[in-house]
N, C-alpha and C positions, 0 to 999 in steps of 0.2 A: 956967551954961553957961562954963566955963573958957577963956578965947582965950592959945595960945602967942604968948610970942614970938616974932620972926623967926630969933632968933637960937637958940633953944631949935628951932624944927625943923630949921634947916640938922644943928645937931648933931645931932638925933637921924634925919639920912636920911643924914652920917657914919657913926654909929652900927651902923643897918642896912646897911651895905655895907662898913663892917667888916667885921660876922660873915658875910653872906655871901661874903664873899673865901676868910673863913676855913674856911665849911665846905663851897666851892669846893675848895678846896686841903686838906681832910682827904681829900676824895671823890678827887680824881688817885691818889692814894697809896694806893685801892682795885680806880681800873679802869687799862687800858691802854686805847690805840688801835689795833682792827687796822685794817691797809688793803688791800685785794687787791684786786689787780690783774688781768684779766682779757683770754684774747683780743680781748673786744669792745671793749674800752677802747683795746687799741692798735689793732686797725683803724680806730677813731671817733681818735686824737689823728695818728697819723702818718701826716701831711699836709696835716693839716688844723693843728693846734696846735703841731704839732713836728716837727721831721724830723730829728731824732740821738737817737742810747740809741733807748731803747721807749715809756716811758713818763710822763708828771705823773702822782704819785701822791697831788697834791692833789686831783686829778679825779678819782682811781675809790673804790669804794665803800668806806664808816671802820664800823667794827664796834666799840662801844665797850664792852670788855668786862671786866667783873670780871679783876682778877688770877689769884684763886683758879680762875678754871673753868677744868673737864680741855679740853685742846687737842682731848678726841673731840666734848667736850659742843658746843664750839664750833663744830666742823663739821658737829652737827643745826641748829644757827643758821643757818649758810650755805645749810644745803640748803631753810630756809624761805622766807630773801631769794632766794636764784639757781633751788630747786627742781632744787638737784642732788643728790641721795643721796648723801650721807655714804661710802657705797662706788664711786665715780667720781670722788673727788675725789682729788686728789695736789698737795700743796703744795712752791712752794719757797720758798727764801731767795734775798731778794736779799745784791748784796753792791759796796760800793763801792770801784773798782779802782783805782790807785796811776795811770790816765791819768786821770782823774776818770767814765769814766762806770760807770753803773749798773748791775749788768745778774743775774738770778736766777744761783748759784750754784751750787746743792746743793741736792735733793730732803731734803724734813724724815726724816728715820727714824724706826718706830714704835715706838722707846724715846723717843722726841722725843715722839712723836703720845701718849705716856700720860700724861707733865707737861704742870701748870697751866700757862697761859697767860703768869705773870707770873715761871715760872723758862726759859719760850721766847725771853722778850725780856732777861733779865740781861742783852745786850752792846750794848742801845741802852735806854738808860731813855726816851728819849722815847714812843715809839711800836715796831710789829712788823711790817713791812712783805710781806710775800709776793706770791706768784704762784701760780692757782689753775691747775693744768689740769686739761683737761677733755677728754676725747679722747669725738665724737658720728659716731653710722652715716649714713648717709646718709639714713633717714630724721628727723633730726635727733635721736634719742635716744641721753644717754648712755650708754657698759657703761666698765667696767672701765681705767682705763692699762694699757699695757705694762709688763711685770718692765722695771726697768731694773739695765745691769751698769755696773762698774766703767767697761766698753768702750763704754760707750754717752756722747755726749754729746747734750744738748736745741740746737738751733740755728732762729735766726727767719729770717724773711725777708722783704725791706721788695723787693718790684714798683717800679723805673723806666722811664717811656717817654718820650722824648727827643723825641717830635711834640708831647705835649701838656704835659713837662714839669713834670711830676709825679711822685711817689711815693708807694708805700701799703704798708700794710704786708698780708701775705697768705699767712701762717701759720707754723710750723714745723715741724720732721722730728727725731726720735732716727734718731743714724745712731750707725755702731758707728764707732771713732775711730780706728782703720785701715784704715778703709773711704778710697774720695778719692772728690772730688767727681763727676768723670763717671759713679759708677756711683748716683748719684740722679739726674740730669740730667730722666729722665722725670718724677720725681714732682714735681722743682719744675717743668716747662710742666704738673702736672698741675692748681699750686696754683692758676698763673690760668691755667686754660685755654686755654692752646697746645696743637695738635695735641705728640704724643709726641717726634717727631724736629725741631721747633724747640731752630734754634740760637741756644743763650746764650751771656752770659759771665757771670760771676762775680767778684766783687772784696768785699772784708771791709773793713767799716767799725770801723773801732779807736779813732780820737779825735775830739775836735772841739773840744777848747783844749789850749789857744791855737789851736791852727791844723786845719787837716781832716789826717785821714792817712785815705787810703778805698785801696785796695792790692789790683791783680787778683788773682786765685786761677789758678794753676795746674790745673787740673781732675784730672791725671793723678798729681798727689802727693796720699799718705795725707793726713785731717784732722791728724795729729798733727803730722807734717811741718811741715805749715801754721801750727800751732802755735796749731790752733783746737779752740776748748775749749766749754761749760757756757757757753751765756749768749749764745754769740759773734754775730753782726748780717752777714747773708749780704746783698749787695743785687745784685740782677740785672737784664739786660735783653735784648733780644734784640738777635745779632747784626748789627754794620753792617758787616760786612767785604764784602757785594755791592753796598753803596749807599756814595753820596756824604755822606761825615755834614756833608758842610760844610753843608750846609742845614738841619741842626740849631745850634742856639746852644750848646747843652749838649749836645752827644753824647752824651757816658758820666757813667755813675755821679759818680767823683770830680768831676766842673768842675759839675756841680750843686749837689752838694751843700758847695765852695768857693763858689759862686755864692750855695745860699740861706745860708751863715755869715758873708760877708759883709751879706748883705744883714741878716741878724739887727742883724750892728753898726755898722748906718747906722742903723737903726731906736730901740736904745737909744738913738742921739745926735739924735733926732730929727729927721733927717731927709729921710728915706727915703718919709714918711707922706706930710706937706703935698704933695710932689712927685708922686707916686704918684694924689694923689686929684685933684692941678692936671692931669695926663693924663687923668683919665676924664673929670672934665666940660667937658674940652675935645674930646674927641671920643665925648661923650653921642649925640650926635645921630649917630651913625653906625652904634651896637647898639641891639640890641633885649634886654631880659632875659624867658626866659623859663625857667618852675619845671613841673619835673616831676614829679608827685606820681606816687610807686607804690606796691601794697600794701603795703613794705613798710617807706611812712610812713605809711601810717594802723594796720596791726599798731604801732609806736611810740606813734604818738600818741594815740585814743581811745581811754579807760576811763583815761589817766595824765593828761596835757597837756590834753585836750580829750575832752566827752562829748554832744556834738551836733555833725551833720551829719558832714562825712569828715574834712579836714585842714587845720591849720594851711599856708597857702603858705608864709608867710614863714622858714618849718621845713622846707622841701623842698631839693633840689639845684638852685643854677643855676647856668643858662649866660647866659655874656655872649657874643650872637652878631652879628655884623655882617647886618646890615637884607636886605642883599641874597644872603644867602647860601642859596643852592636849596635847599629843604628834606631836599629827597635826602641833603645833603652834615651838617645839622644831624643827621638819624638816624644818620652815622657816626661826629660828636660821639660820642652816645650808646652809641652799639656800643661805641665805647675805653674809656668813665666806667663803664655798667656791666657790661659783657660779655654785652653780649642781643646778638645779630648783629641788622642791622638787617632782615632778612625775617623775622624773630618781634616786632617791635615791632607795637604797634598804639597811637592815641593818640586821645583823644579831646577834644574842645572842651569848659569847663567854662560854667557859660549862672550867673546870677545869677538866681534865680527871684522871683517876685512877694511871696511871702511870707518874702524876703528870706535864704532859704537859695542853697545853693552847691553845685552839682551837675553830674556830667557827664552835658553834655547828645546830643552823637551822634558817630561818630566822627570822622575826616578820611576824605574822598574822595579816591581816585588822582589827579584834576585838581588838588585842591588842594594833597596830596604835592610834585609839580613848580611847585606857585608858592615865592617867593621868600617869606621869615622875615617880612618887611613887610607883604605883601598880605595874609600868615596872621591878621598882627596884626587888620588889618583888617576880616579876617572873622566873629574871634569876638565882638569888644566895640571898635565904633569910637567908644564915647565915651572909652577911652581906651587910649591907645597905647603907656605906658609896658612892658609887662608884654606876655606871650604864659602863658596859664596852661593842663596842659596834665597830661589822665591816661594813663600808658602800659602798655596791660595787654598783660602778660604771661605763655599759662602755660607749667607746669614739668610733666616728664612725673615720676613715682612715684620716680626718682634727682636729680631737679632741673634737668634738663637742658630747656632752653624746644625748643617747637611751634609753631608758625605756627597765629595765631589763627585759632579755624574761620572760616567764611564764616558770616554773617548778612544776615537778613531781615529787612523792614517788621514781621514779625510777632512779630521776636525784640524783646526789652527786658531793658538789663541791670539788672541789682538789687546790691545791694550787701546785707550780714550783719552785726548784732550781736549777743553771744550775754550773755544777761544772767541772774546765781547772784544770788539775792536771799539769800541764806546771807550769801557774804561780802561782796555788796552792792558789786559792780562787773561792767563793763560790759566787754566787749573784741573786735575787730575779727574777724572769724573767715573772711572773705572775699569770692565774690561769683559770682552764678551769670545764666545766661543763660535767659529761660523763652518760651513762647510766648503770647502776649499773651491767647491765645484759652484757652491750659493753664489751672488750676487748682493751687492751693496744696498742696491733700494729693497732688498728685503729684508733690512736690518733695521731701516729709515726709522719705525714706527720706536725701536728698542731704543736706539742713542736720541731720539728728541725723550725718551722718560728717564735714558741718566742722565742727561739736563735738568729736566724741569720743564721742556717743552710741550705744549698742546703737541696730540698722536700728529697732525698733519701739518708741523711746520716745514718750510724746505727749508732745507741746510744742507749748506758745500763740504767737503770732504778733502782732505790733502793728508797725503802718503810724508809723516818725517824720515824720512831717509838718511840721514848724515849729516853733522856740522861742523868738520872738521875736515881739508883750510877752509869748505866753507857752508855754507848753510846749504841743503838740496832739500825740496820739501814742496812736492810736485801733486798738482790736482787729479783728484780718484774718476777715472768713470764711473759713476755707479752702474751703467748698463753692463760695465765686465764683470766677470766673474772675479773671486779674489784670485784667482791662480794664473790667470792672465791679466793682472796686474801683476803679476810675482808678490803677492800679502802671504808670512809666511807665520810659524810660530816669533811672538816675542814683536814683530812688529808695531808701530805708531801709526794709530788714526788719530787728526787733530778736523773740528769740524765746529762750526761755525752758520750763528743763521745766514740763510740766503740775502746779500744786496741787492739780489734784480731790479728788482722792481723802486730801489732807494740812490739816494745820488752821494755813490760812495767817497765826494770828493771834501765832505763835512767831518769822514776820517782821515786819520794822521797816516795808519797803516789798519785801511779796510781788510786785508785779509792776510792770513795766519804768514805767508812765506817772507808776507814784508816788515810783516813783523819780528817773525825769529831772523831775520836776516836783521835789523835792529836793536836786536840783543845782543845777537853776535858782535857785529862794531861795537856795542858798550863792554860787551865782557876784555875784547882787543886790548879796546882804550883803560880799562882795570888794568889790565895784565901790564901796560906799559906804564901808565903814570899809578904805584900802590895806594896814594895819597888819596884815591877817591874808595873811601870803608865802603858805601852803600849801594849799589848798582839801582838802586828803586830811588832813592833821592836826587842821585845824578838826571834820573828821568826824571823824577818832576821839576827838574832845575831847570832840563832841557824845552821843557814842553812850554 
């Protein structure tokens, strides 16, 4: 066996590295990066990661696309990723303005959409940035975007709450340039869930560098006269006309944005962060952290970030609340944050079970809700006084408006449901139901099919997800046994899938839920042992 000298090994590595870079350079000439921002990105970032403009394009979905691909074909790629059919997609080009802001400027024309991706990006050789406009019905199904004329302009809206000192993205509207803001006040109120006649004040966010310019809008002047056009941002808030504005640190949008701008400057200089942490540490004993999980969190995490149990509490909304605050007042805080009125909220305490799973255990009683936050912490987990974890139960009508949670008895139990697709090898959260302990699973099969979007008479198989440490335990449920007979109770998880009774199960790698969960568990063990595996999803694909 011939041994290579150390300098020969080094030389070989350098040559391989040069060859790798050469290939990447050649490929870069064949591909382009398309960054697609959506309403979801704006809502996720504004008020959390950024306050000015609309989006950080480095944090939106990026597509690596061949330059010669027709744009119409690219739309099909987007349809697969975002599940928005091509006919419901409309794209806007972004433009950097002279005042250093970056906004959607104009919609792509029909002629441009038949060009190749490479032709579209000639003006910007680095990458192509787009805003994807998608319109949704009340049931969240997409429909074709409305026809846009030269008279129509697209505006983006942010809502500011001076009490909470928070700003967030609430949506966009197509308006007539000759129209007046006064004519769309009802629509703006609808965006944030206000009553139609709520008095609001409008401000235009113009720029933020080197200084903030945010000016009040005269609602009686046309958008054209106010020099408002495509991509402009309107910030709004409840009118303080009949209130004492001195009770707020930053009563109006401009003062808040100036504060945030100054705060960002201080943070950039490394001054603000240590001071804030020092203050929080000094006051830590006065506060409790309340982590509130909702159906939205379960839907977002299950099948993507987690596969077992229901939620990662470190990734849900946290509230920093004074220990002595009555829980009833905390519910008002939640109402402001989530837009769910107090009377429509019901909270469940979580409990860690002996088998190491973590599930909602029971709802708070009326007596508990009049106690202070600190007393509640002691009720739910005396061993850990640092946090209070809750599940917020909210029931929605078909038009997505909340209604009061149904009355429950000791006979009723709350179950959570996950749907498994053996063809796609994916599992996801589909909802929850109250059932009677004496009832049988076969009595709710129609409801489960509805949760999954199946036909009412679709034959399905049920499994209980019992535990996952140290090994997975997921057992078949007998639909003719009562829930009580199957030892099912509050917080239990039922996974279900279409029955494979009349199919050849050999065509699937993991035909049933237990096999899939065991597979995922094994891969998580691998990831823990080999930290270089960054994504389980990527690892799954690589092993197929």
